[in-house]
DRENDO-1510 file (C-alpha; in Angstrom, 1 decimal, always signed):
<recs>
REC; n; res; u; v; w
REC; 1; MET; +10.7; +9.8; -80.4 .
REC; 2; PRO; +7.2; +10.4; -82.4 .
REC; 3; ILE; +4.5; +11.9; -80.6 .
REC; 4; THR; +2.1; +9.5; -79.7 .
REC; 5; GLY; -2.2; +10.2; -80.7 .
REC; 6; GLY; -3.1; +10.6; -77.1 .
REC; 7; THR; -0.6; +13.2; -76.4 .
REC; 8; THR; -1.7; +14.4; -79.4 .
REC; 9; GLN; -5.0; +14.3; -78.3 .
REC; 10; ALA; -4.2; +15.7; -75.0 .
REC; 11; VAL; -2.9; +18.6; -76.5 .
REC; 12; ASN; -5.2; +19.4; -78.6 .
REC; 13; GLY; -8.5; +19.1; -76.3 .
REC; 14; LEU; -6.3; +22.0; -74.2 .
REC; 15; THR; -6.2; +23.8; -77.7 .
REC; 16; ALA; -9.9; +23.5; -77.9 .
REC; 17; ARG; -10.9; +24.6; -74.3 .
REC; 18; TRP; -8.9; +27.4; -74.7 .
REC; 19; ALA; -10.2; +28.9; -78.2 .
REC; 20; GLY; -13.4; +28.5; -76.0 .
REC; 21; VAL; -13.0; +31.3; -74.1 .
REC; 22; CYS; -11.8; +33.5; -77.2 .
REC; 23; SER; -12.9; +36.5; -77.6 .
REC; 24; ALA; -11.3; +39.2; -79.8 .
REC; 25; GLY; -7.7; +39.3; -82.1 .
REC; 26; THR; -5.5; +36.9; -80.0 .
REC; 27; VAL; -2.8; +34.0; -81.0 .
REC; 28; PHE; -2.0; +31.0; -78.0 .
REC; 29; SER; -0.5; +28.0; -77.7 .
REC; 30; ALA; -1.3; +25.6; -76.3 .
REC; 31; ALA; +1.8; +23.2; -77.1 .
REC; 32; GLY; +3.6; +26.1; -75.2 .
REC; 33; VAL; +1.7; +25.5; -72.0 .
REC; 34; TRP; +0.6; +21.3; -71.9 .
REC; 35; PRO; +4.4; +20.5; -71.3 .
REC; 36; LEU; +5.1; +23.0; -68.1 .
REC; 37; LEU; +1.3; +21.8; -66.7 .
REC; 38; ALA; +3.2; +18.4; -67.4 .
REC; 39; PHE; +6.2; +18.6; -65.1 .
REC; 40; LEU; +4.4; +20.7; -62.5 .
REC; 41; ALA; +2.0; +17.9; -62.4 .
REC; 42; ASP; +4.6; +14.9; -62.1 .
REC; 43; ALA; +5.8; +16.7; -58.7 .
REC; 44; ALA; +2.5; +17.9; -57.4 .
REC; 45; GLN; +1.2; +16.5; -54.8 .
REC; 46; GLY; -3.3; +17.3; -53.1 .
REC; 47; PRO; -5.8; +19.1; -54.7 .
REC; 48; ALA; -3.5; +20.9; -56.8 .
REC; 49; ARG; -2.4; +17.3; -59.2 .
REC; 50; ALA; -5.6; +16.6; -59.4 .
REC; 51; GLU; -6.4; +19.2; -61.1 .
REC; 52; LEU; -3.4; +20.1; -63.4 .
REC; 53; ALA; -4.2; +15.7; -64.4 .
REC; 54; ARG; -7.8; +17.0; -64.8 .
REC; 55; ALA; -6.3; +20.0; -67.1 .
REC; 56; LEU; -3.5; +18.2; -69.2 .
REC; 57; GLY; -6.1; +15.4; -70.1 .
REC; 58; VAL; -3.9; +12.3; -68.7 .
REC; 59; PRO; -3.0; +11.3; -64.9 .
REC; 60; ALA; -1.0; +12.9; -63.0 .
REC; 61; GLU; +1.5; +9.9; -63.6 .
REC; 62; GLN; +1.4; +9.7; -67.1 .
REC; 63; ALA; +2.2; +13.3; -67.4 .
REC; 64; GLY; +6.2; +13.7; -66.9 .
REC; 65; ALA; +6.6; +11.0; -69.7 .
REC; 66; ALA; +4.1; +12.5; -72.1 .
REC; 67; ALA; +6.0; +16.2; -71.9 .
REC; 68; ARG; +9.6; +14.3; -72.5 .
REC; 69; GLU; +7.8; +12.6; -75.5 .
REC; 70; LEU; +6.0; +15.7; -76.2 .
REC; 71; LEU; +9.5; +17.9; -76.5 .
REC; 72; ALA; +11.6; +15.6; -77.7 .
REC; 73; GLY; +8.9; +15.0; -81.1 .
REC; 74; LEU; +8.6; +18.9; -81.8 .
REC; 75; ALA; +12.3; +18.4; -81.2 .
REC; 76; GLU; +12.8; +15.9; -84.7 .
REC; 77; SER; +10.5; +18.6; -86.4 .
REC; 78; GLU; +12.5; +20.5; -89.3 .
REC; 79; ALA; +10.0; +23.4; -88.6 .
REC; 80; LEU; +10.2; +23.6; -85.5 .
REC; 81; ASP; +12.4; +24.6; -82.4 .
REC; 82; ALA; +11.1; +24.0; -79.0 .
REC; 83; ALA; +13.0; +23.7; -75.6 .
REC; 84; LEU; +12.8; +24.1; -71.9 .
REC; 85; GLY; +14.2; +26.5; -69.7 .
REC; 86; VAL; +14.6; +25.6; -65.5 .
REC; 87; TRP; +16.2; +28.2; -63.7 .
REC; 88; THR; +16.1; +28.0; -59.5 .
REC; 89; ARG; +17.0; +30.2; -56.9 .
REC; 90; ARG; +20.7; +28.6; -55.4 .
REC; 91; THR; +19.7; +28.2; -51.7 .
REC; 92; LEU; +16.4; +25.6; -53.5 .
REC; 93; GLU; +17.1; +22.2; -54.1 .
REC; 94; PRO; +15.3; +20.4; -56.4 .
REC; 95; ARG; +15.1; +16.6; -56.2 .
REC; 96; GLU; +16.9; +14.7; -57.9 .
REC; 97; GLU; +14.0; +12.4; -59.5 .
REC; 98; TRP; +12.3; +15.1; -60.9 .
REC; 99; ARG; +16.0; +16.7; -62.3 .
REC; 100; SER; +17.0; +13.7; -63.9 .
REC; 101; GLY; +13.6; +13.8; -65.8 .
REC; 102; LEU; +13.6; +17.2; -67.4 .
REC; 103; PRO; +15.3; +16.6; -70.6 .
REC; 104; ALA; +19.8; +17.3; -70.9 .
REC; 105; ASP; +21.6; +20.7; -70.3 .
REC; 106; VAL; +18.1; +22.8; -69.1 .
REC; 107; HIS; +18.9; +23.7; -65.8 .
REC; 108; GLY; +20.7; +26.9; -65.3 .
REC; 109; VAL; +21.0; +29.2; -61.2 .
REC; 110; LEU; +19.4; +31.8; -60.3 .
REC; 111; THR; +22.0; +34.6; -58.6 .
REC; 112; GLY; +19.8; +36.7; -56.5 .
REC; 113; ASP; +19.7; +40.2; -58.9 .
REC; 114; PRO; +16.6; +40.0; -60.3 .
REC; 115; ALA; +17.8; +42.2; -62.8 .
REC; 116; LEU; +21.2; +40.2; -63.7 .
REC; 117; ASP; +18.4; +37.0; -64.0 .
REC; 118; GLN; +15.8; +38.4; -65.8 .
REC; 119; ARG; +18.5; +39.6; -68.6 .
REC; 120; GLU; +20.0; +36.0; -68.9 .
REC; 121; MET; +16.2; +34.7; -69.6 .
REC; 122; ASP; +15.5; +37.4; -72.1 .
REC; 123; ALA; +18.3; +36.6; -73.9 .
REC; 124; TRP; +17.3; +32.0; -73.4 .
REC; 125; ALA; +14.0; +33.9; -75.3 .
REC; 126; ALA; +15.1; +35.3; -77.6 .
REC; 127; LYS; +17.4; +33.5; -78.8 .
REC; 128; ARG; +15.0; +30.3; -78.9 .
REC; 129; THR; +12.8; +32.3; -80.9 .
REC; 130; GLY; +15.0; +33.6; -83.1 .
REC; 131; GLY; +14.1; +37.0; -81.9 .
REC; 132; LEU; +10.4; +36.8; -82.4 .
REC; 133; ILE; +10.0; +37.2; -78.6 .
REC; 134; GLY; +12.3; +39.3; -77.3 .
REC; 135; ARG; +11.6; +38.7; -73.7 .
REC; 136; MET; +10.8; +36.4; -71.1 .
REC; 137; PRO; +6.5; +36.8; -70.2 .
REC; 138; VAL; +7.5; +36.8; -66.3 .
REC; 139; GLU; +9.3; +38.9; -64.3 .
REC; 140; VAL; +12.2; +37.9; -61.9 .
REC; 141; ARG; +11.1; +39.1; -58.3 .
REC; 142; ASP; +13.6; +38.6; -55.0 .
REC; 143; ASP; +10.8; +35.8; -53.7 .
REC; 144; THR; +11.8; +34.3; -57.2 .
REC; 145; ASP; +12.5; +30.5; -56.3 .
REC; 146; LEU; +11.8; +28.8; -59.4 .
REC; 147; VAL; +11.0; +29.5; -62.6 .
REC; 148; LEU; +10.0; +27.4; -65.5 .
REC; 149; ALA; +10.3; +27.8; -69.4 .
REC; 150; SER; +8.8; +27.2; -72.4 .
REC; 151; ALA; +10.0; +28.6; -76.2 .
REC; 152; LEU; +8.1; +26.9; -78.7 .
REC; 153; ALA; +9.5; +28.7; -83.0 .
REC; 154; LEU; +8.0; +27.3; -86.3 .
REC; 155; ARG; +8.9; +28.7; -89.6 .
REC; 156; THR; +7.4; +27.3; -93.0 .
REC; 157; THR; +7.2; +27.9; -96.2 .
REC; 158; TRP; +4.3; +27.7; -98.7 .
REC; 159; GLN; +4.7; +25.1; -101.0 .
REC; 160; ARG; +3.0; +27.3; -103.6 .
REC; 161; PRO; +3.4; +31.3; -103.2 .
REC; 162; PHE; +0.5; +33.6; -102.8 .
REC; 163; GLU; +0.0; +36.0; -105.3 .
REC; 164; ALA; -0.2; +39.3; -103.5 .
REC; 165; ARG; -3.4; +41.6; -104.8 .
REC; 166; PRO; -5.1; +44.3; -102.8 .
REC; 167; LEU; -8.6; +42.8; -101.2 .
REC; 168; ARG; -11.2; +45.7; -101.2 .
REC; 169; PRO; -14.2; +43.0; -98.9 .
REC; 170; SER; -17.3; +45.0; -100.1 .
REC; 171; ALA; -19.3; +43.7; -96.7 .
REC; 172; GLY; -18.6; +42.9; -93.0 .
REC; 173; PRO; -16.8; +44.6; -90.8 .
REC; 174; TRP; -13.6; +45.6; -93.5 .
REC; 175; GLN; -16.2; +47.0; -96.3 .
REC; 176; GLY; -14.4; +49.9; -97.2 .
REC; 177; ARG; -11.1; +48.8; -95.9 .
REC; 178; THR; -8.2; +48.4; -99.1 .
REC; 179; LEU; -6.2; +44.6; -97.2 .
REC; 180; ARG; -3.0; +43.3; -98.1 .
REC; 181; GLY; -4.7; +40.7; -99.9 .
REC; 182; LEU; -3.4; +37.2; -101.0 .
REC; 183; HIS; -4.6; +35.4; -103.7 .
REC; 184; ARG; -3.4; +31.2; -105.1 .
REC; 185; ARG; -5.4; +29.6; -107.8 .
REC; 186; SER; -4.8; +25.2; -107.7 .
REC; 187; VAL; -6.5; +22.4; -108.4 .
REC; 188; ARG; -6.5; +20.8; -105.5 .
REC; 189; LEU; -10.0; +20.9; -104.8 .
REC; 190; ASP; -8.8; +18.5; -101.1 .
REC; 191; ARG; -7.4; +21.4; -99.8 .
REC; 192; ILE; -10.9; +23.1; -98.2 .
REC; 193; GLY; -13.6; +21.9; -97.2 .
REC; 194; VAL; -16.9; +22.5; -95.2 .
REC; 195; ALA; -17.2; +21.4; -91.2 .
REC; 196; ALA; -20.6; +20.4; -89.3 .
REC; 197; ALA; -20.5; +22.1; -86.0 .
REC; 198; PRO; -24.1; +22.6; -83.6 .
REC; 199; GLU; -23.2; +26.2; -83.9 .
REC; 200; GLY; -22.6; +26.2; -87.5 .
REC; 201; ARG; -20.4; +25.6; -90.6 .
REC; 202; VAL; -16.7; +26.3; -90.7 .
REC; 203; THR; -15.1; +26.2; -93.6 .
REC; 204; GLU; -11.8; +25.3; -93.7 .
REC; 205; ALA; -9.1; +26.1; -96.1 .
REC; 206; LYS; -5.2; +23.9; -95.9 .
REC; 207; VAL; -2.1; +25.5; -97.0 .
REC; 208; LEU; +0.0; +23.3; -97.2 .
REC; 209; GLY; +4.0; +24.7; -96.3 .
REC; 210; GLY; +7.0; +22.5; -97.2 .
REC; 211; ASN; +8.7; +21.2; -94.0 .
REC; 212; GLY; +5.9; +19.2; -91.8 .
REC; 213; VAL; +4.0; +22.5; -90.7 .
REC; 214; ASP; +0.5; +23.6; -92.0 .
REC; 215; VAL; -1.9; +26.2; -91.5 .
REC; 216; HIS; -5.8; +25.4; -91.7 .
REC; 217; LEU; -7.6; +28.9; -92.3 .
REC; 218; LEU; -11.0; +28.6; -90.2 .
REC; 219; LEU; -14.1; +31.1; -91.7 .
REC; 220; GLY; -17.3; +30.4; -89.6 .
REC; 221; ASP; -20.8; +31.3; -90.1 .
REC; 222; GLU; -21.1; +34.7; -89.5 .
REC; 223; HIS; -23.2; +34.0; -85.7 .
REC; 224; MET; -20.5; +31.8; -84.8 .
REC; 225; THR; -18.1; +33.4; -82.2 .
REC; 226; PRO; -14.2; +32.6; -82.6 .
REC; 227; GLY; -14.3; +29.8; -79.8 .
REC; 228; GLN; -16.6; +27.5; -81.5 .
REC; 229; VAL; -14.9; +28.6; -84.8 .
REC; 230; LEU; -12.1; +27.1; -83.4 .
REC; 231; ALA; -12.7; +24.6; -81.5 .
REC; 232; ALA; -15.5; +22.8; -84.9 .
REC; 233; GLY; -11.7; +23.6; -86.8 .
REC; 234; THR; -10.0; +21.4; -84.2 .
REC; 235; ALA; -12.4; +18.8; -83.8 .
REC; 236; ALA; -11.9; +17.9; -87.2 .
REC; 237; LEU; -8.8; +17.3; -87.2 .
REC; 238; ASP; -9.4; +14.2; -85.8 .
REC; 239; GLY; -12.4; +13.4; -87.3 .
REC; 240; THR; -14.8; +14.9; -84.9 .
REC; 241; ARG; -16.1; +16.9; -86.6 .
REC; 242; PRO; -17.0; +15.6; -90.3 .
REC; 243; VAL; -15.5; +17.3; -93.4 .
REC; 244; VAL; -17.0; +17.3; -97.3 .
REC; 245; ARG; -14.5; +18.3; -98.9 .
REC; 246; GLY; -13.8; +20.2; -102.1 .
REC; 247; ALA; -15.3; +17.8; -104.8 .
REC; 248; SER; -18.3; +16.3; -103.4 .
REC; 249; LEU; -19.7; +20.3; -102.5 .
REC; 250; PRO; -22.8; +21.2; -104.0 .
REC; 251; HIS; -23.0; +24.3; -106.2 .
REC; 252; GLY; -23.7; +27.7; -105.2 .
REC; 253; SER; -23.2; +29.0; -101.1 .
REC; 254; ALA; -21.9; +25.9; -100.1 .
REC; 255; GLY; -20.2; +27.0; -97.0 .
REC; 256; PRO; -19.2; +30.1; -95.1 .
REC; 257; GLY; -17.3; +32.3; -97.8 .
REC; 258; LEU; -17.6; +29.7; -100.3 .
REC; 259; ARG; -18.9; +29.4; -103.3 .
REC; 260; VAL; -18.8; +26.7; -106.2 .
REC; 261; GLU; -20.0; +27.4; -109.4 .
REC; 262; GLU; -20.0; +26.5; -113.6 .
REC; 263; ARG; -18.5; +29.1; -115.2 .
REC; 264; PRO; -17.2; +28.8; -119.7 .
REC; 265; CYS; -14.5; +28.3; -121.0 .
REC; 266; ALA; -12.4; +28.0; -124.4 .
REC; 267; VAL; -10.6; +24.6; -123.7 .
REC; 268; PRO; -11.7; +22.0; -121.6 .
REC; 269; ARG; -10.0; +22.8; -118.3 .
REC; 270; GLN; -9.9; +21.0; -114.8 .
REC; 271; PRO; -11.6; +22.1; -111.7 .
REC; 272; THR; -10.0; +24.8; -109.9 .
REC; 273; LEU; -9.7; +26.3; -106.3 .
REC; 274; GLU; -9.5; +30.1; -105.7 .
REC; 275; VAL; -8.7; +31.6; -102.0 .
REC; 276; THR; -8.3; +34.8; -101.1 .
REC; 277; THR; -7.3; +35.9; -97.8 .
REC; 278; ALA; -5.6; +39.1; -95.8 .
REC; 279; ALA; -1.8; +38.7; -94.7 .
REC; 280; PHE; -2.1; +39.5; -90.5 .
REC; 281; GLU; +0.1; +39.7; -88.1 .
REC; 282; VAL; -0.6; +39.1; -84.7 .
REC; 283; ARG; +0.9; +39.2; -80.7 .
REC; 284; ALA; -0.9; +38.3; -77.3 .
REC; 285; HIS; +0.1; +38.1; -73.9 .
REC; 286; HIS; -2.0; +35.6; -71.7 .
REC; 287; ASP; -1.5; +35.5; -67.9 .
REC; 288; LEU; -2.9; +32.3; -67.3 .
REC; 289; LEU; -3.7; +33.0; -63.7 .
REC; 290; ASP; -6.8; +34.5; -65.2 .
REC; 291; LEU; -7.5; +31.7; -66.5 .
REC; 292; HIS; -6.4; +29.1; -63.2 .
REC; 293; GLY; -9.4; +27.0; -63.8 .
REC; 294; LEU; -8.5; +25.8; -67.6 .
REC; 295; PHE; -4.8; +25.1; -66.9 .
REC; 296; GLY; -5.5; +23.5; -63.3 .
REC; 297; LEU; -3.6; +26.0; -61.4 .
REC; 298; THR; -6.7; +27.2; -58.9 .
REC; 299; SER; -5.1; +25.6; -56.1 .
REC; 300; ALA; -1.3; +25.7; -57.1 .
REC; 301; ARG; -2.2; +29.6; -56.6 .
REC; 302; ASP; -2.0; +29.3; -52.6 .
REC; 303; ALA; +1.0; +30.4; -51.3 .
REC; 304; ARG; -0.4; +29.5; -47.5 .
REC; 305; GLN; +1.2; +26.1; -47.7 .
REC; 306; GLY; +3.3; +24.1; -51.0 .
REC; 307; HIS; +2.4; +22.2; -54.1 .
REC; 308; PHE; +5.4; +20.6; -54.9 .
REC; 309; PRO; +7.1; +18.3; -52.9 .
REC; 310; GLY; +8.4; +16.4; -55.9 .
REC; 311; ILE; +10.4; +19.5; -57.3 .
REC; 312; SER; +11.8; +20.3; -53.3 .
REC; 313; ALA; +11.3; +20.3; -49.5 .
REC; 314; SER; +10.8; +23.5; -50.5 .
REC; 315; PRO; +7.1; +24.9; -50.6 .
REC; 316; LEU; +6.7; +26.1; -53.7 .
REC; 317; ALA; +3.3; +27.9; -55.0 .
REC; 318; VAL; +2.4; +29.6; -58.5 .
REC; 319; GLY; +3.3; +33.2; -58.3 .
REC; 320; ALA; +2.5; +33.9; -62.5 .
REC; 321; ALA; +2.5; +32.3; -65.2 .
REC; 322; ARG; +1.9; +34.0; -68.8 .
REC; 323; GLN; +2.7; +33.5; -71.9 .
REC; 324; SER; +4.1; +35.5; -75.0 .
REC; 325; LEU; +3.8; +34.6; -78.6 .
REC; 326; LEU; +3.8; +36.8; -82.1 .
REC; 327; ALA; +1.8; +34.9; -86.1 .
REC; 328; ARG; +2.1; +36.2; -89.2 .
REC; 329; PHE; +0.8; +34.9; -92.4 .
REC; 330; ASP; +1.9; +36.6; -95.8 .
REC; 331; ALA; +2.2; +35.2; -99.3 .
REC; 332; LEU; +5.9; +33.3; -98.7 .
REC; 333; GLY; +4.8; +31.1; -95.7 .
REC; 334; PHE; +4.3; +31.8; -92.0 .
REC; 335; GLU; +5.7; +32.1; -88.9 .
REC; 336; ALA; +4.7; +31.8; -85.3 .
REC; 337; ALA; +6.7; +32.1; -81.2 .
REC; 338; ALA; +5.6; +30.9; -78.1 .
REC; 339; VAL; +7.4; +31.5; -74.6 .
REC; 340; THR; +5.6; +30.2; -71.6 .
REC; 341; ALA; +6.3; +30.9; -68.5 .
REC; 342; VAL; +5.6; +29.0; -64.9 .
REC; 343; ALA; +7.3; +31.5; -61.6 .
REC; 344; ALA; +6.8; +29.7; -58.9 .
REC; 345; ALA; +7.7; +31.5; -55.0 .
REC; 346; PRO; +7.5; +30.2; -51.3 .
REC; 347; GLY; +4.4; +28.7; -50.7 .
REC; 348; GLY; +3.1; +28.6; -48.2 .
REC; 349; ALA; -12.1; +34.2; -119.8 .
REC; 350; PRO; -13.0; +34.4; -124.1 .
REC; 351; PRO; -16.2; +33.4; -125.4 .
REC; 352; SER; -16.3; +29.6; -125.0 .
REC; 353; PRO; -18.0; +27.1; -127.5 .
REC; 354; PRO; -21.9; +26.6; -126.1 .
REC; 355; GLY; -21.9; +24.6; -123.2 .
REC; 356; ARG; -18.8; +23.8; -122.4 .
REC; 357; THR; -17.7; +24.5; -118.2 .
REC; 358; SER; -15.4; +23.9; -115.6 .
REC; 359; THR; -16.1; +24.0; -111.9 .
REC; 360; VAL; -14.8; +26.5; -109.9 .
REC; 361; VAL; -14.9; +27.2; -106.3 .
REC; 362; THR; -13.8; +29.8; -104.9 .
REC; 363; ALA; -13.2; +31.1; -101.2 .
REC; 364; ALA; -12.9; +34.5; -99.5 .
REC; 365; PHE; -11.1; +35.2; -96.7 .
REC; 366; ASP; -12.1; +38.8; -96.0 .
REC; 367; ARG; -14.0; +39.3; -92.6 .
REC; 368; PRO; -12.3; +37.6; -89.3 .
REC; 369; PHE; -11.1; +34.2; -89.5 .
REC; 370; GLY; -9.5; +31.8; -87.5 .
REC; 371; PHE; -6.4; +30.1; -88.4 .
REC; 372; LEU; -4.5; +27.1; -86.8 .
REC; 373; ALA; -0.9; +26.0; -87.3 .
REC; 374; VAL; -1.0; +21.9; -88.0 .
REC; 375; HIS; +2.1; +19.3; -87.4 .
REC; 376; ARG; +0.5; +18.0; -90.6 .
REC; 377; GLU; +2.4; +14.2; -89.1 .
REC; 378; THR; +0.9; +14.1; -86.0 .
REC; 379; ARG; -2.3; +17.1; -86.9 .
REC; 380; LEU; -0.9; +18.6; -83.2 .
REC; 381; VAL; -1.7; +21.7; -83.4 .
REC; 382; LEU; +1.6; +24.2; -82.7 .
REC; 383; ALA; +0.1; +27.5; -82.1 .
REC; 384; ALA; -4.0; +28.8; -83.2 .
REC; 385; GLY; -5.7; +32.3; -83.2 .
REC; 386; TRP; -7.9; +35.0; -84.2 .
REC; 387; VAL; -7.8; +37.6; -86.8 .
REC; 388; ASP; -10.0; +41.0; -86.4 .
REC; 389; GLU; -7.3; +42.6; -87.8 .
REC; 390; PRO; -5.5; +42.1; -91.2 .
REC; 391; ARG; -2.5; +44.0; -92.4 .
</recs>
């Protein structure tokens, strides 16, 4: 089942809004949160339904179908392992209409023993992420009636690996440090570009994976915030922000960390692109209720009443919503994993001949930068993050 442009736009919209509140090193996945919010919206009523629809960017009556489309499309990708899990208390009877709308074989039962149930769900998270995330981000309590979780794991190997060499920035926050640097040279100038945003310019370098997932590295003007850089990179995916590609860049300082120059050469050479960056590993844990307005969960937190009659006749409110993530970028490839869960509780060169030169474009990501892991076919952002502590 292909992921439609409308669903991609809605998920990427949540990515951009979430990016807007980022202020430090982090990684997050709106693609992991979005289907859970969609299944909740499908079953919600009153203010909770309206708030969830606004956060999703699609009408609540279309949310369930869009979530199924998204999960099915992700599952078809060679690079991804996407899964949904639902656990309900034995005494809670899910409505058949809601349960039948979930993917097959995702429903489990809470035994009533929190420790036993926690171990089962932790094992599910570890299995579904290949061991990258070892625990479910929410804790099962005595009053937990339902847990709705998603797991997303992706791995890709670069079409052309980087060469590992020490990186010693001469300026900026990483000056004086020796980092695990990565360097590559190619003739594909279309892999570099500069996006224009109201807040400033963003240099974008595409690193292509061999199985349909790419990572876009993003370096903004020094005054830009992480949220502004990530939002500009996300907007560039659908053409909302214009991007000037490598062959059209002006000579000299062409963008943040980016320079175009003519270098002497002994023999005729094609224009080349040289990219230098730093290996990184980023871990993050997010309490989604801290940003309840962003995720449409403001009313759904109110335990004085139920908000999801479409799930069960038993009144339910959102008691916890969290996401745990890991992202790694190195010379050979990239891997990332996210587990998101919502728990519901009861509601209430040599010398050259004169004149012979070659164009060289150099891009250096040697100060804090952002990244987007992108599904190439649909341009859906699977994970996004900010690197302020490289390896």
